[in-house]
Short mmCIF file of the C-alpha atoms (twelve columns), coordinates in Angstrom:
data_MODEL
# 
_entry.id   MODEL 
# 
loop_
_atom_site.group_PDB 
_atom_site.id 
_atom_site.type_symbol 
_atom_site.label_atom_id 
_atom_site.label_alt_id 
_atom_site.label_comp_id 
_atom_site.label_asym_id 
_atom_site.label_seq_id 
_atom_site.Cartn_x 
_atom_site.Cartn_y 
_atom_site.Cartn_z 
_atom_site.pdbx_PDB_model_num 
ATOM 1   C CA . UNK A 1   4.365   22.147  -12.330 1 
ATOM 2   C CA . UNK A 2   3.137   21.100  -8.986  1 
ATOM 3   C CA . UNK A 3   -0.578  22.004  -10.947 1 
ATOM 4   C CA . UNK A 4   -0.017  19.983  -13.300 1 
ATOM 5   C CA . UNK A 5   0.771   16.889  -11.274 1 
ATOM 6   C CA . UNK A 6   -2.579  17.825  -9.182  1 
ATOM 7   C CA . UNK A 7   -4.455  17.696  -12.329 1 
ATOM 8   C CA . UNK A 8   -2.850  14.811  -13.738 1 
ATOM 9   C CA . UNK A 9   -3.682  12.693  -10.364 1 
ATOM 10  C CA . UNK A 10  -7.086  13.857  -10.336 1 
ATOM 11  C CA . UNK A 11  -7.751  12.814  -14.018 1 
ATOM 12  C CA . UNK A 12  -6.236  9.522   -13.507 1 
ATOM 13  C CA . UNK A 13  -8.558  8.866   -10.341 1 
ATOM 14  C CA . UNK A 14  -11.796 10.174  -12.693 1 
ATOM 15  C CA . UNK A 15  -11.027 7.904   -15.265 1 
ATOM 16  C CA . UNK A 16  -10.659 4.844   -13.503 1 
ATOM 17  C CA . UNK A 17  -13.781 5.404   -11.474 1 
ATOM 18  C CA . UNK A 18  -15.577 5.929   -14.818 1 
ATOM 19  C CA . UNK A 19  -13.940 2.707   -16.455 1 
ATOM 20  C CA . UNK A 20  -15.517 0.826   -12.943 1 
ATOM 21  C CA . UNK A 21  -18.863 2.374   -14.030 1 
ATOM 22  C CA . UNK A 22  -18.949 1.621   -17.412 1 
ATOM 23  C CA . UNK A 23  -17.300 -1.795  -16.616 1 
ATOM 24  C CA . UNK A 24  -19.618 -2.699  -13.953 1 
ATOM 25  C CA . UNK A 25  -22.935 -1.603  -16.196 1 
ATOM 26  C CA . UNK A 26  -21.622 -3.881  -18.924 1 
ATOM 27  C CA . UNK A 27  -21.232 -6.902  -16.874 1 
ATOM 28  C CA . UNK A 28  -24.769 -6.166  -15.579 1 
ATOM 29  C CA . UNK A 29  -26.293 -5.235  -19.362 1 
ATOM 30  C CA . UNK A 30  -24.710 -8.729  -20.533 1 
ATOM 31  C CA . UNK A 31  -25.563 -10.874 -17.861 1 
ATOM 32  C CA . UNK A 32  -29.166 -9.632  -17.736 1 
ATOM 33  C CA . UNK A 33  -29.277 -8.774  -14.031 1 
ATOM 34  C CA . UNK A 34  -29.951 -5.230  -14.355 1 
ATOM 35  C CA . UNK A 35  -33.715 -6.280  -15.353 1 
ATOM 36  C CA . UNK A 36  -33.893 -8.482  -12.229 1 
ATOM 37  C CA . UNK A 37  -33.137 -5.000  -10.540 1 
ATOM 38  C CA . UNK A 38  -36.131 -2.429  -9.989  1 
ATOM 39  C CA . UNK A 39  -35.763 0.748   -12.338 1 
ATOM 40  C CA . UNK A 40  -32.545 2.806   -10.664 1 
ATOM 41  C CA . UNK A 41  -31.847 0.554   -7.796  1 
ATOM 42  C CA . UNK A 42  -28.474 -1.011  -9.455  1 
ATOM 43  C CA . UNK A 43  -27.023 2.253   -10.002 1 
ATOM 44  C CA . UNK A 44  -28.113 3.479   -6.502  1 
ATOM 45  C CA . UNK A 45  -26.032 0.333   -5.386  1 
ATOM 46  C CA . UNK A 46  -23.038 1.187   -7.585  1 
ATOM 47  C CA . UNK A 47  -23.122 4.644   -5.718  1 
ATOM 48  C CA . UNK A 48  -23.111 3.256   -2.366  1 
ATOM 49  C CA . UNK A 49  -20.671 0.566   -2.979  1 
ATOM 50  C CA . UNK A 50  -18.390 3.294   -4.452  1 
ATOM 51  C CA . UNK A 51  -19.020 6.114   -1.624  1 
ATOM 52  C CA . UNK A 52  -17.966 3.100   1.486   1 
ATOM 53  C CA . UNK A 53  -15.380 1.792   -0.537  1 
ATOM 54  C CA . UNK A 54  -13.513 5.098   -0.800  1 
ATOM 55  C CA . UNK A 55  -14.806 5.546   2.103   1 
ATOM 56  C CA . UNK A 56  -13.213 3.262   4.381   1 
ATOM 57  C CA . UNK A 57  -9.775  3.814   2.449   1 
ATOM 58  C CA . UNK A 58  -9.592  7.089   3.163   1 
ATOM 59  C CA . UNK A 59  -10.417 7.082   6.803   1 
ATOM 60  C CA . UNK A 60  -7.638  4.172   7.129   1 
ATOM 61  C CA . UNK A 61  -5.301  6.761   5.379   1 
ATOM 62  C CA . UNK A 62  -6.429  9.357   7.454   1 
ATOM 63  C CA . UNK A 63  -6.016  7.033   10.956  1 
ATOM 64  C CA . UNK A 64  -2.634  5.599   9.553   1 
ATOM 65  C CA . UNK A 65  -0.202  7.585   11.090  1 
ATOM 66  C CA . UNK A 66  -1.934  7.948   14.436  1 
ATOM 67  C CA . UNK A 67  -2.318  3.717   13.994  1 
ATOM 68  C CA . UNK A 68  1.858   3.505   12.821  1 
ATOM 69  C CA . UNK A 69  2.555   5.520   16.340  1 
ATOM 70  C CA . UNK A 70  0.093   2.965   18.433  1 
ATOM 71  C CA . UNK A 71  0.963   -0.549  16.823  1 
ATOM 72  C CA . UNK A 72  4.032   -0.063  16.126  1 
ATOM 73  C CA . UNK A 73  5.315   2.014   19.570  1 
ATOM 74  C CA . UNK A 74  6.826   4.672   17.420  1 
ATOM 75  C CA . UNK A 75  8.490   7.074   19.148  1 
ATOM 76  C CA . UNK A 76  9.337   10.696  17.719  1 
ATOM 77  C CA . UNK A 77  12.798  11.839  17.865  1 
ATOM 78  C CA . UNK A 78  13.008  15.823  18.130  1 
ATOM 79  C CA . UNK A 79  15.520  18.088  16.028  1 
ATOM 80  C CA . UNK A 80  17.576  18.924  19.328  1 
ATOM 81  C CA . UNK A 81  17.446  15.229  20.732  1 
ATOM 82  C CA . UNK A 82  20.968  14.652  22.434  1 
ATOM 83  C CA . UNK A 83  21.356  11.184  20.709  1 
ATOM 84  C CA . UNK A 84  24.252  12.128  18.442  1 
ATOM 85  C CA . UNK A 85  22.919  9.292   16.499  1 
ATOM 86  C CA . UNK A 86  19.560  10.402  16.401  1 
ATOM 87  C CA . UNK A 87  20.217  14.014  15.487  1 
ATOM 88  C CA . UNK A 88  21.780  12.754  12.461  1 
ATOM 89  C CA . UNK A 89  18.921  10.468  11.381  1 
ATOM 90  C CA . UNK A 90  16.463  12.937  11.809  1 
ATOM 91  C CA . UNK A 91  19.027  15.698  9.670   1 
ATOM 92  C CA . UNK A 92  19.586  12.980  6.620   1 
ATOM 93  C CA . UNK A 93  15.475  12.643  6.545   1 
ATOM 94  C CA . UNK A 94  15.019  16.665  6.670   1 
ATOM 95  C CA . UNK A 95  18.083  16.916  4.078   1 
ATOM 96  C CA . UNK A 96  15.977  14.213  1.618   1 
ATOM 97  C CA . UNK A 97  12.705  15.902  2.589   1 
ATOM 98  C CA . UNK A 98  14.244  19.557  1.269   1 
ATOM 99  C CA . UNK A 99  15.597  17.478  -1.925  1 
ATOM 100 C CA . UNK A 100 12.748  16.148  -2.458  1 
ATOM 101 C CA . UNK A 101 10.599  19.702  -2.156  1 
ATOM 102 C CA . UNK A 102 8.138   18.707  0.232   1 
ATOM 103 C CA . UNK A 103 6.188   21.065  1.551   1 
ATOM 104 C CA . UNK A 104 6.764   20.013  5.530   1 
ATOM 105 C CA . UNK A 105 9.458   18.230  6.678   1 
ATOM 106 C CA . UNK A 106 8.378   14.437  8.205   1 
ATOM 107 C CA . UNK A 107 7.863   13.161  11.289  1 
ATOM 108 C CA . UNK A 108 10.994  11.194  12.094  1 
ATOM 109 C CA . UNK A 109 10.363  8.404   14.619  1 
ATOM 110 C CA . UNK A 110 11.976  5.403   15.948  1 
ATOM 111 C CA . UNK A 111 10.826  1.826   17.713  1 
ATOM 112 C CA . UNK A 112 12.282  -1.195  19.230  1 
ATOM 113 C CA . UNK A 113 12.728  -3.834  17.164  1 
ATOM 114 C CA . UNK A 114 15.336  -6.474  16.087  1 
ATOM 115 C CA . UNK A 115 14.230  -6.377  12.287  1 
ATOM 116 C CA . UNK A 116 15.589  -4.351  9.423   1 
ATOM 117 C CA . UNK A 117 12.508  -2.046  9.483   1 
ATOM 118 C CA . UNK A 118 11.485  1.084   7.325   1 
ATOM 119 C CA . UNK A 119 8.290   2.586   6.350   1 
ATOM 120 C CA . UNK A 120 6.814   6.061   5.285   1 
ATOM 121 C CA . UNK A 121 3.127   6.470   6.078   1 
ATOM 122 C CA . UNK A 122 0.256   9.538   6.492   1 
ATOM 123 C CA . UNK A 123 -2.413  11.228  4.891   1 
ATOM 124 C CA . UNK A 124 -0.619  13.974  2.810   1 
ATOM 125 C CA . UNK A 125 2.895   15.143  2.089   1 
ATOM 126 C CA . UNK A 126 2.499   17.203  4.990   1 
ATOM 127 C CA . UNK A 127 1.362   14.949  7.900   1 
ATOM 128 C CA . UNK A 128 3.758   12.323  6.751   1 
ATOM 129 C CA . UNK A 129 5.346   9.941   8.581   1 
ATOM 130 C CA . UNK A 130 9.229   7.959   8.518   1 
ATOM 131 C CA . UNK A 131 10.336  5.147   11.271  1 
ATOM 132 C CA . UNK A 132 12.937  2.930   11.391  1 
ATOM 133 C CA . UNK A 133 13.850  0.391   13.712  1 
ATOM 134 C CA . UNK A 134 16.360  -0.156  15.961  1 
ATOM 135 C CA . UNK A 135 17.736  -3.181  13.891  1 
ATOM 136 C CA . UNK A 136 17.987  -1.100  11.455  1 
ATOM 137 C CA . UNK A 137 20.089  1.664   13.001  1 
ATOM 138 C CA . UNK A 138 22.448  -1.072  14.805  1 
ATOM 139 C CA . UNK A 139 23.110  -3.391  11.193  1 
ATOM 140 C CA . UNK A 140 23.510  -0.759  8.953   1 
ATOM 141 C CA . UNK A 141 26.361  1.710   7.869   1 
ATOM 142 C CA . UNK A 142 25.492  5.193   7.415   1 
ATOM 143 C CA . UNK A 143 25.390  5.133   3.439   1 
ATOM 144 C CA . UNK A 144 23.065  2.459   3.770   1 
ATOM 145 C CA . UNK A 145 20.496  4.042   6.307   1 
ATOM 146 C CA . UNK A 146 20.787  7.378   3.449   1 
ATOM 147 C CA . UNK A 147 19.326  4.857   0.946   1 
ATOM 148 C CA . UNK A 148 16.592  3.448   2.953   1 
ATOM 149 C CA . UNK A 149 15.586  6.902   4.054   1 
ATOM 150 C CA . UNK A 150 15.903  7.927   0.429   1 
ATOM 151 C CA . UNK A 151 13.519  5.577   -0.235  1 
ATOM 152 C CA . UNK A 152 10.808  6.175   2.276   1 
ATOM 153 C CA . UNK A 153 11.079  10.030  1.267   1 
ATOM 154 C CA . UNK A 154 10.643  8.911   -2.091  1 
ATOM 155 C CA . UNK A 155 7.357   7.086   -1.415  1 
ATOM 156 C CA . UNK A 156 6.156   10.507  0.356   1 
ATOM 157 C CA . UNK A 157 7.182   12.749  -2.867  1 
ATOM 158 C CA . UNK A 158 5.432   10.268  -5.096  1 
ATOM 159 C CA . UNK A 159 2.187   10.565  -2.596  1 
ATOM 160 C CA . UNK A 160 2.433   6.201   -2.648  1 
ATOM 161 C CA . UNK A 161 0.239   6.744   0.333   1 
ATOM 162 C CA . UNK A 162 -2.911  8.471   -1.873  1 
ATOM 163 C CA . UNK A 163 -2.208  6.608   -4.648  1 
ATOM 164 C CA . UNK A 164 -2.994  3.263   -2.979  1 
ATOM 165 C CA . UNK A 165 -5.847  4.416   -1.144  1 
ATOM 166 C CA . UNK A 166 -7.304  5.317   -4.115  1 
ATOM 167 C CA . UNK A 167 -6.485  1.796   -5.494  1 
ATOM 168 C CA . UNK A 168 -7.713  0.320   -2.600  1 
ATOM 169 C CA . UNK A 169 -10.644 2.174   -2.723  1 
ATOM 170 C CA . UNK A 170 -11.971 1.352   -5.816  1 
ATOM 171 C CA . UNK A 171 -10.910 -2.481  -5.650  1 
ATOM 172 C CA . UNK A 172 -12.988 -2.320  -2.269  1 
ATOM 173 C CA . UNK A 173 -15.904 -1.011  -4.412  1 
ATOM 174 C CA . UNK A 174 -15.125 -3.504  -6.802  1 
ATOM 175 C CA . UNK A 175 -15.755 -5.984  -4.189  1 
ATOM 176 C CA . UNK A 176 -18.618 -4.908  -2.533  1 
ATOM 177 C CA . UNK A 177 -20.986 -4.328  -5.651  1 
ATOM 178 C CA . UNK A 178 -19.745 -7.411  -7.039  1 
ATOM 179 C CA . UNK A 179 -20.525 -9.675  -4.143  1 
ATOM 180 C CA . UNK A 180 -24.225 -8.523  -3.540  1 
ATOM 181 C CA . UNK A 181 -24.772 -8.771  -7.291  1 
ATOM 182 C CA . UNK A 182 -23.437 -12.515 -7.326  1 
ATOM 183 C CA . UNK A 183 -25.190 -13.313 -4.466  1 
ATOM 184 C CA . UNK A 184 -28.997 -11.972 -5.712  1 
ATOM 185 C CA . UNK A 185 -27.835 -13.900 -8.769  1 
ATOM 186 C CA . UNK A 186 -27.333 -17.119 -6.600  1 
ATOM 187 C CA . UNK A 187 -30.396 -16.219 -5.164  1 
ATOM 188 C CA . UNK A 188 -32.760 -16.157 -7.976  1 
ATOM 189 C CA . UNK A 189 -31.391 -18.606 -9.505  1 
ATOM 190 C CA . UNK A 190 -32.206 -21.033 -6.346  1 
ATOM 191 C CA . UNK A 191 -35.992 -18.986 -6.140  1 
ATOM 192 C CA . UNK A 192 -35.190 -18.870 -2.448  1 
ATOM 193 C CA . UNK A 193 -34.997 -15.066 -2.314  1 
ATOM 194 C CA . UNK A 194 -37.943 -14.117 0.340   1 
ATOM 195 C CA . UNK A 195 -38.949 -11.649 2.964   1 
ATOM 196 C CA . UNK A 196 -37.914 -14.849 5.571   1 
ATOM 197 C CA . UNK A 197 -35.304 -15.255 7.871   1 
ATOM 198 C CA . UNK A 198 -34.251 -17.778 6.142   1 
ATOM 199 C CA . UNK A 199 -33.832 -16.562 2.896   1 
ATOM 200 C CA . UNK A 200 -32.485 -12.826 4.234   1 
ATOM 201 C CA . UNK A 201 -29.660 -14.560 6.047   1 
ATOM 202 C CA . UNK A 202 -28.581 -17.135 3.424   1 
ATOM 203 C CA . UNK A 203 -28.162 -14.105 0.849   1 
ATOM 204 C CA . UNK A 204 -26.152 -12.392 3.577   1 
ATOM 205 C CA . UNK A 205 -23.961 -15.298 3.930   1 
ATOM 206 C CA . UNK A 206 -23.506 -15.720 0.300   1 
ATOM 207 C CA . UNK A 207 -22.665 -11.692 0.403   1 
ATOM 208 C CA . UNK A 208 -19.541 -12.717 2.858   1 
ATOM 209 C CA . UNK A 209 -18.657 -15.294 0.880   1 
ATOM 210 C CA . UNK A 210 -18.168 -13.503 -1.926  1 
ATOM 211 C CA . UNK A 211 -16.616 -10.403 -0.621  1 
ATOM 212 C CA . UNK A 212 -13.858 -12.629 1.165   1 
ATOM 213 C CA . UNK A 213 -13.222 -14.083 -2.182  1 
ATOM 214 C CA . UNK A 214 -13.665 -11.402 -4.656  1 
ATOM 215 C CA . UNK A 215 -11.064 -9.166  -1.770  1 
ATOM 216 C CA . UNK A 216 -8.312  -12.147 -2.373  1 
ATOM 217 C CA . UNK A 217 -8.241  -11.584 -5.944  1 
ATOM 218 C CA . UNK A 218 -8.304  -7.607  -5.805  1 
ATOM 219 C CA . UNK A 219 -5.532  -8.159  -3.264  1 
ATOM 220 C CA . UNK A 220 -3.561  -9.427  -6.622  1 
ATOM 221 C CA . UNK A 221 -4.164  -6.473  -8.269  1 
ATOM 222 C CA . UNK A 222 -3.487  -3.552  -5.230  1 
ATOM 223 C CA . UNK A 223 -0.098  -6.131  -4.601  1 
ATOM 224 C CA . UNK A 224 0.555   -5.993  -8.481  1 
ATOM 225 C CA . UNK A 225 0.515   -2.304  -8.107  1 
ATOM 226 C CA . UNK A 226 2.381   -1.802  -4.921  1 
ATOM 227 C CA . UNK A 227 5.092   -4.217  -6.356  1 
ATOM 228 C CA . UNK A 228 5.129   -1.270  -9.180  1 
ATOM 229 C CA . UNK A 229 5.683   1.319   -6.804  1 
ATOM 230 C CA . UNK A 230 8.337   0.269   -5.186  1 
ATOM 231 C CA . UNK A 231 10.390  -0.107  -7.955  1 
ATOM 232 C CA . UNK A 232 9.661   3.621   -8.568  1 
ATOM 233 C CA . UNK A 233 10.833  4.497   -4.813  1 
ATOM 234 C CA . UNK A 234 13.816  2.838   -5.583  1 
ATOM 235 C CA . UNK A 235 14.571  5.355   -8.875  1 
ATOM 236 C CA . UNK A 236 13.350  8.135   -6.450  1 
ATOM 237 C CA . UNK A 237 15.463  6.874   -3.698  1 
ATOM 238 C CA . UNK A 238 18.343  7.093   -5.910  1 
ATOM 239 C CA . UNK A 239 17.608  10.491  -7.532  1 
ATOM 240 C CA . UNK A 240 17.260  11.987  -3.781  1 
ATOM 241 C CA . UNK A 241 20.311  10.196  -2.282  1 
ATOM 242 C CA . UNK A 242 22.766  8.179   -4.874  1 
ATOM 243 C CA . UNK A 243 22.209  5.314   -7.199  1 
ATOM 244 C CA . UNK A 244 25.307  3.769   -5.227  1 
ATOM 245 C CA . UNK A 245 23.529  4.024   -1.470  1 
ATOM 246 C CA . UNK A 246 20.071  2.489   -2.803  1 
ATOM 247 C CA . UNK A 247 22.055  -0.127  -4.256  1 
ATOM 248 C CA . UNK A 248 23.849  -0.132  -1.005  1 
ATOM 249 C CA . UNK A 249 21.070  -0.814  1.182   1 
ATOM 250 C CA . UNK A 250 19.634  -3.384  -1.122  1 
ATOM 251 C CA . UNK A 251 22.421  -5.360  -0.938  1 
ATOM 252 C CA . UNK A 252 22.707  -4.804  2.771   1 
ATOM 253 C CA . UNK A 253 18.798  -6.528  3.450   1 
ATOM 254 C CA . UNK A 254 20.066  -8.860  1.063   1 
ATOM 255 C CA . UNK A 255 22.687  -9.977  2.808   1 
ATOM 256 C CA . UNK A 256 20.898  -9.902  6.301   1 
ATOM 257 C CA . UNK A 257 18.098  -12.226 4.106   1 
ATOM 258 C CA . UNK A 258 21.073  -14.702 2.252   1 
ATOM 259 C CA . UNK A 259 21.883  -18.083 3.557   1 
ATOM 260 C CA . UNK A 260 24.220  -17.263 6.089   1 
ATOM 261 C CA . UNK A 261 22.417  -14.006 7.554   1 
ATOM 262 C CA . UNK A 262 20.894  -13.242 11.010  1 
ATOM 263 C CA . UNK A 263 19.013  -16.274 12.106  1 
ATOM 264 C CA . UNK A 264 15.927  -13.475 12.889  1 
ATOM 265 C CA . UNK A 265 15.777  -13.246 8.885   1 
ATOM 266 C CA . UNK A 266 15.045  -17.092 8.713   1 
ATOM 267 C CA . UNK A 267 12.387  -17.561 10.494  1 
ATOM 268 C CA . UNK A 268 10.069  -15.251 8.400   1 
ATOM 269 C CA . UNK A 269 8.216   -13.670 11.541  1 
ATOM 270 C CA . UNK A 270 10.441  -10.512 10.953  1 
ATOM 271 C CA . UNK A 271 8.287   -7.706  8.403   1 
ATOM 272 C CA . UNK A 272 9.540   -5.342  6.760   1 
ATOM 273 C CA . UNK A 273 6.781   -2.400  5.967   1 
ATOM 274 C CA . UNK A 274 9.167   -0.891  3.268   1 
ATOM 275 C CA . UNK A 275 11.873  -2.728  1.598   1 
ATOM 276 C CA . UNK A 276 10.120  -5.697  2.511   1 
ATOM 277 C CA . UNK A 277 11.468  -9.006  3.013   1 
ATOM 278 C CA . UNK A 278 9.078   -11.562 4.521   1 
ATOM 279 C CA . UNK A 279 10.488  -14.918 2.505   1 
ATOM 280 C CA . UNK A 280 11.365  -15.690 -1.055  1 
ATOM 281 C CA . UNK A 281 7.701   -15.720 -2.664  1 
ATOM 282 C CA . UNK A 282 7.385   -18.315 -5.268  1 
ATOM 283 C CA . UNK A 283 4.460   -19.430 -7.436  1 
ATOM 284 C CA . UNK A 284 0.888   -18.423 -6.403  1 
ATOM 285 C CA . UNK A 285 2.419   -17.090 -3.384  1 
ATOM 286 C CA . UNK A 286 4.298   -14.423 -5.452  1 
ATOM 287 C CA . UNK A 287 0.796   -12.933 -6.732  1 
ATOM 288 C CA . UNK A 288 0.626   -11.393 -2.950  1 
ATOM 289 C CA . UNK A 289 3.836   -9.731  -2.533  1 
ATOM 290 C CA . UNK A 290 3.592   -6.213  -2.473  1 
ATOM 291 C CA . UNK A 291 7.372   -5.699  -2.325  1 
ATOM 292 C CA . UNK A 292 9.482   -7.260  -5.975  1 
ATOM 293 C CA . UNK A 293 12.184  -9.713  -5.202  1 
ATOM 294 C CA . UNK A 294 15.158  -7.901  -4.372  1 
ATOM 295 C CA . UNK A 295 17.472  -9.374  -7.418  1 
ATOM 296 C CA . UNK A 296 15.011  -7.406  -9.656  1 
ATOM 297 C CA . UNK A 297 14.946  -4.068  -7.476  1 
ATOM 298 C CA . UNK A 298 18.931  -3.962  -7.848  1 
ATOM 299 C CA . UNK A 299 18.893  -5.161  -11.505 1 
ATOM 300 C CA . UNK A 300 16.591  -2.676  -12.293 1 
ATOM 301 C CA . UNK A 301 18.344  0.256   -10.194 1 
ATOM 302 C CA . UNK A 302 21.257  -0.745  -11.885 1 
ATOM 303 C CA . UNK A 303 19.992  -1.117  -15.219 1 
ATOM 304 C CA . UNK A 304 20.771  -4.792  -15.878 1 
ATOM 305 C CA . UNK A 305 17.664  -5.750  -16.772 1 
# 
């Protein structure tokens, strides 16, 4: 079963990359831009962008656990901690990890923050971290905390960190490649592509401009996929803990963010790394939301909609 899941993920990754290469080739041929590159040069550009795009994403993944500890001030909790509340937190995470059949127990951490927040990160299922804020521990009861932790462990069990890295890497490759092709096309149209410094710097600025615009468009795709994975993590959390615990956690967040919630939830400054609420996004802002609205998540979890 493990081999089947691994093979399925690798096959999906290869198919996505093949689709990327085929799509880029068709774009070049249909626009006639392939004739403007020296023989073999645009294929080399594809490989260059794919290597750098995927490489940047995987470097970010490899450093994710270390960066989370440093940026969020996460303090790891030892299993034999004298604090009974923290000891119970570690026990809950490890129990859920065993149910999820993780190859190795995640590190468990806590950090000082009044916001209700929890996140999971790490490069592999064997090198993962689950961290919660002090605000979450103060404001949620045991059943709600169990639902939050089950959601985070489900992210690890589903391999969401790696999956999102693959998606981001493919998007990075698209952005790098298309930005350079479009900049080349604009320079060719303006007939200003030469060996002088002016032509070089103009093309350089165009590449940066196109990368910014294309990155924003690519973020819409990444955020859409992230919202899909959140629904899956909710379902996984319900399977690891219970549907009632998962729904209780979502409702607790809904209460916190509601009209009569804690003032910090109204400011928009609080950022929920997972089970995230940063505001009731609407219109274009909803396209860039990494998490679906709580109402949708609760309805999907309860099978209402």
